[in-house]
N, C-alpha and C positions, 0 to 999 in steps of 0.2 A: 675446326678452329672455333673457339668461343672468344668473342671480343666484346667488351663493354665500352660504349662511347656515350658522351652526353649529347643531347639533342634539345631542340626547342620546337614546340608546337605553336603555330600562329593561330589567330582567331578563326581562320578558315579551316583549321584542322590539318594543314600541311606540316609535315615533319621536316626539319632541317638539321642534319648532323653538324656538330660543331668541329669535327675533324674528318679528314679523309680516311676512308676505310677501304683498303685494297681487297678485292674479292676476285676469284677466277671465274665466276659465273653466278647465276641466280642463287640466292640464299634466302632462308626463312628467318626474318628477325622477330624478336619478341619485344614488345614495347611496354614499359612500366611507366605509368604517369604518376609523378609525385605531386603531392598537394602543397606546392610551393612555387613561387614565381622564379623565373630564370634570373641569373645574374645580369645586371645591367650591361656589363662589359665582360663577356666570357673570357677574354684574353687579358684582363686587367693586370694580373701579376706579371705577365710578360711585358706589358706596356710600362708598368711602374719600374721594372728593373732595367729597362733598356738603357737609360742614361748611365747608370752605374756600371753596367757591363761594357758599354761603349768606351768608357774611360780606360778600362783594362784591355779591351780588344784592340783599340786603335793605337797600338804602340809599335815601334819598329821591331821589338823582339817577337811580337806575335806575327807580324808580317813575315819575318824570317822563318819562324817555326812552320808556317803553313805555305811557304813559297812553292814547295814542290807540287802543290795542287793547282797552281796558277799556270795557264797556258803560256807558252813562250811568246814574247812580243817581238 
């Protein structure tokens, strides 16, 4: 499996992945350090679209379409 994910390196040199990477055991990563600062908000596009998507998702038609995934009450 070859997977590319974005990460941030802090001043102390610690690497933080910006998304979850499922692995079944120890793996050997390769790290490429880009000569640019990280985005101030890595999830900014998702945060900016949240209100617009909520207007579409929070409708009775959507609730009915996905009701089969809800546990019985």
